[in-house]
N, C-alpha and C positions, 0 to 999 in steps of 0.2 A: 600552836600550843599555848593555850592562855589559861591563867590560875584563877580560881573562883572558889566560891563558898557555896555548899549545899543550902538552899532557901528553905525546901520540903521534900520530902520523901514519902511515897507512898507504897510501903513495902508490899501490902496485900494486892495492890494492881501492878506493881514493877514499874513505877515511872516516878519522875521528880522534877525537881527544877533547880538548876543551878545560875547564880548571879555571878557577873563579872563585869567589869568596864569595857570589853570588848563584845558583850552580847546585852545590850541595854533591853530591859523588860524581862529578863531572864531567858536560860537556856533549856529547853525540855529535853529529858534524858532517860532511855529506858534502861531496865537492868540488862540487856543484852550488850550494850556498850560499856557495861563497867567491867575493866580488865583487873581481873581478880581470881584464884582459885576458888573453887567452892561456890558457895550461895553468893549471887550478885546482888548485892544491897549496898544503900549508902544511909548516912545520917545527918539528920539536920545539924548544920553548923559545922559539917567537915569540910576542911579544906582539899580540894581536888586539882589536879591538870586534867583538862580536855581539849579536845579537837572538836570543831563543830561546823556545820554547814548551814547554809540557807539555802531555800526557805526552811522552815521550821514546821511545828505541828501542834495541833489542837490550841491556836491562838497565839504560839510564841513565834517569833521572828526566826529563831535559832533552834536546830536539834544538835545533840552532842551526838560524834561518833564513835568516840572512845574517852572513856575516864579512866583516870589513875587516882587513887587514893595518896595524897600526900603532894610534894611537890618535886617533880622531877629534877628541878635544876637545882636542887641542894641534896639530893640523893635519900630522900625520905620516903620514895615512893615504895611501897610493897612490892617485892619483886615476883614475878609471874615466870616460874620456871618452866622448861618443857615447850614454849610456844615460840615459833619464829614467824618474822614478817614475810609475805610474800612481794613480789614486785610492786602490786598495786596498795600497799601498805596495809593489808588486813593480815590477821592471825590466822595461821593454820596449824595443823597438826597432822599427823599420820600414825597408822598404826600397822604394825608388818607381824604377821602370824606365820610361823614356820613351824609345822606339825611334826617335823622330823621324819624319821623312817618309822612308818606306819603298817603293821601288815593287816591284810582284810581278813576279817573274820565271818565273812557273807557265808550264808549257809546254801548250799546249792540242792 
């Protein structure tokens, strides 16, 4: 986990750059890595926690794998309810549909 600041965010393109001491030159971030309910976007100047990997993308040496708004270490991260991590560290969810007792109304 790394703490950083969003340098720039391109909402129309769905990506941005996060600066931190652990990712010199910036860390490229895609909207799909942002862990939050609803529309996944960030704002320039926002403080975030993030996980990253190398190699990076689009000229950056680092790519964010997950981004949380706020600081997870002091409890200011926005909660994401309804998600669970699997053994690989990814988030997953499931839906179970139970139609109950239905009677067929098919014409013969």
